N, C-alpha and C positions, 0 to 999 in steps of 0.2 A: 819423085819429089814428095809425094805423099809419105813415103817411107821414113823420108829424112825429118819431115814436119813432125811425124809421130815419135820419133827418137828424140827430137828437141823437146816436145811436150812431157814425154816420160822423164828426161834429163831434169826438166825444170820442176817437175813434182817432187823428184828426188832430193833435189836442192832445197826446195821448201821445205820437205820433211826433215832435212838435216838441220836446217836453220831453226825451225819450231823447236825441235827436239833439244838443240843446244840451248836454246833460250830457256825452255823448261829446266833444263839441267842446271842452268846457271842460276835461276830463282830457286831452285830447289837445294841450293847450297853448294853445289858441285864445282862453282868458280868464284874467285875472289872472296870468298866468305859470305857472299849473297845469301838470303834465304835464312839468316839468322833471326831469332826472335829479339827485337830491340825495343826497350821501354825509352821514349822519347821524353826528355825531362826538361822542363823549362825553369830557368833561374835567372835571377838578377844578381850577378857577382861582385857586389859592392857592399857586403855585409858580413865581414870578417867577426869571428872564425867560421861562421856558417857557409858562406860562399864568397870567394874572392879569386881575383887572378894572381897565380903565382909569377915568379920572375922568369919563368920559362913561356909564359903566356897561357899556360893551361889554367882551366877552372878547377879549383880545389876548395876544400873545406869540410866541416862536419856534416852538413847536409848532404854534400855530395857523395862522400865516402858512405854515408849510411843508406841513401837511395840505391847507391850502386850495389850494396850488401843485400838490401831488401829485393831488388830486382833479380838478383841471382838466385835468392831462396824461393822467389816467386816464380821461377822457371824461365827467366829471360836469360838470353846469352850475354847480354850487355846493354849498356845505356848509351844514348846519344843526347849531349848536353846542347840546348839552345838557348842563347843569352839574349835578354831584352829589358827594359826598363820595368820596375815592380808593377807599375800600374798597368802594363800592357800584358801581364800573366794571365790573368783570369780571362780577357778576350780571346787570347791565343787557345787557351784551354777550350773555350767554348766554340771556337771555329774549327777545332779538331788538329790545331797546327802543333800540339804537344799532347802528350797522355798523361803527364802528372806535373804538379808544381812542387818543387822543393826549393824554397826560398825563405825559410824562417817566417813563415806566414802564419799569424794569429788566428785561431779559429774564432770567428765573431758569427753573430746570429744574421747579420747584413750579408756577409759572404756566403753562408749556408744557403741563401737563397737562389745563390747561382752556382755553387760547387758542392761536392760532397768531400768531407774531410776524414781523413784516416783517424785512429785514436791518437791521442797527444803523446809527443815524444820530448817536450821540453817545456819549461814554465819560466817565464821572465816577467819583470816589471818595467818601468821606465826611468830612464837616469837623464838628469840635466848635465852636460857637459859646457864647461867655460874654460877660458884661457888660464893658465897658471900664473901668468904674471898680471893678472887683473885682481882688484879687490872684490869684485862682484862675485859673491858666494851665495846665491840664492837657496834656501833651504825648503821652499814651496813654490807652487805654480803662481800663486800670488804675487810673489816677489819678482815674477817676470815681466809684471805690468809695466809698460814703459818701454820695454826692449824689443829688440828683434831677435826672433828665435827660429832657427833653422830645423826644418823636418824634411822627410823624403815624401813626394807625392804618393798617395794611396796607402801609406802605412798608419797603424794604430796611433802612432804619436800624432800625426797630422789630424786624425779623427777626434783623439782626446783634446787636444789644445783648442781645436775649433768649437768643440762642445762646451768646454770651461769658458772660453771667451763669451759665447753666446749666453750660457747660463749665468754667470757672474758679472758679466759686463766689463772683463778685464781689458785694458788697453795693452794688448800684446799684438805687436806687428809679427804675423807668422809669415816666414818666407819658405816657400816649397821648392825641393830641388829634385830632379830626377835621378840623383845619387847622394848617399850620405856621405861618400867621398868629397864631393863637391862642397857640401854643407859644412863639413870639417875643415876644409881649406879655407873657406871663406871666414869661419870662426878665428883659426889660427892667424889669418891677415888682418882681423879686427873689423871685418866688415859687417858681421853680426855679433851679437852678445852672448849667444848661447845655442846649444843643439840639444833637442830631445831626442832620445834613440833607446832602444831596448837595450837593458843592462849588460848583458854579455858582449854586446857590440861596443857599448860605451866603455868597458872595460878594456876592451882589445885597443880601440883607439887611444885611451888613456896610456897603455903599455906601449903602443907604436910610436906616439908623440910625447914620450917622456919628457918632463919639464916644460911641456907647451900647453898641455891640457890636463885637466883634473875633473873627477865627477863630485860635483857639489851637493847634490841630492838625489836620493832614488824615491821615486813615487809608487808606492804599491797597487799594481793593476791585476796581478794574478793572471796573465795571459798565458795562453797555452798554444804551442806551435803543433801544426800537423801538415802531412802531405795533403795535396788536393787533386782529386780527379773530377772528370766531368760529371754534371748532375745525372744521376741515373745509372751510373757505370759499376753496378754492384758487384759484377763479376771481378773486376780489377780491383775495385775497393776492397773486398773479401780477402783477395790473395794478398794485398799488400799489408792488410791489418795482421793477418796471420803471421806473415814473414816478420813484420815490425815487432809484434810480440814476442816471438821466438828471440829475436835478436837481443831485444831490451832485457829478456830474462838469461842471458848468456855472458860468459867472461868476454866475449867480443865487444859487447856495449861498454862494459867497464874499461877496456883497453881503449876504445874510441874517445870516450869522455876524458880519459886521462891524457890523451894525445893533444886534445883541443883546449882542454880546460883546467888541467891538472886538478889540485886538490880544491881550487878556490870556490867550486861551485859543484853542486850535487846534482846528478841527473834527475829529471822528471820522474816522479813516483806516483 
C-alpha cells in the first residue's frame, strides 16, 4: 500500500510539472501566439478619418494605421484596440486598462496634468457644420448665439464653446453628445442648428453627407494632436516618440497622409 501511495505521489508531481511547464511554454509564446508583446490602444471610433468603424465592423482610420506602424517600429508585435467613449479614454489610461490613447486627442495644458503626450503629429482648427438646405451660414462663433450647437463630450470643441459662452455671455445652447456621429445625425434631422468639430473631421462629414452638410466657417485654434500615455511612463513615451519621428520623416508618412487626406491637407510639420 505504501509503495502504491508513493507511486501516486510521484505521478502527481510529474503531472504538475508537465502542466506548469506547458503553461510556461504557452505564455512564452509556444502556443496560440501568446507571449507576444502587445500595445493596448484605446480609441473612440466616431472621428473619421482618424478612427471609425469600417463596413466589416473593424476599427480603422489614420490614427489606427499610424499607431500600428509606430508600435511595430517601437518593438511591439501587434496592437489591441479597445473602444470607448472619448471622455472615458483618460480614466481608462490612468487605471491601466490601456497603454496609449490614439483618438485625435488635442494636446492641452489641462490634459497634460493627467497624461504625457508624444510629439505632435497633426494640426487642426475648429469648423462649424450646418445643414446644406438651411439659410443659416454663421461665419463666427458670435453668430451661433440663440442657436443649439452640438459637440462631443470631453472634446476641445466643447471646452472652446463653453469658454466663449462664459467669457462673452453668448446665448448658445450647447448640446453634448457621446459621439459626433449622433450630433451629426441630429443636425441632419433638424434637431440642432450646427455642430462644431475639428476641421478634418468636418470635411469628412461634409464629404460623406454630400448635399446635406456644409462647412460654414473655420475658427482658427491651431490645435495639435498627440498620442497619450500614462503620466510618468517615460520608457514607453520615448519609444513612441522615436518611432513616430522616424515614420513622419519617411515616405510611409506621405503615403498614409495621401491615403486618408489626399492633397487637401498638409501633414503637421
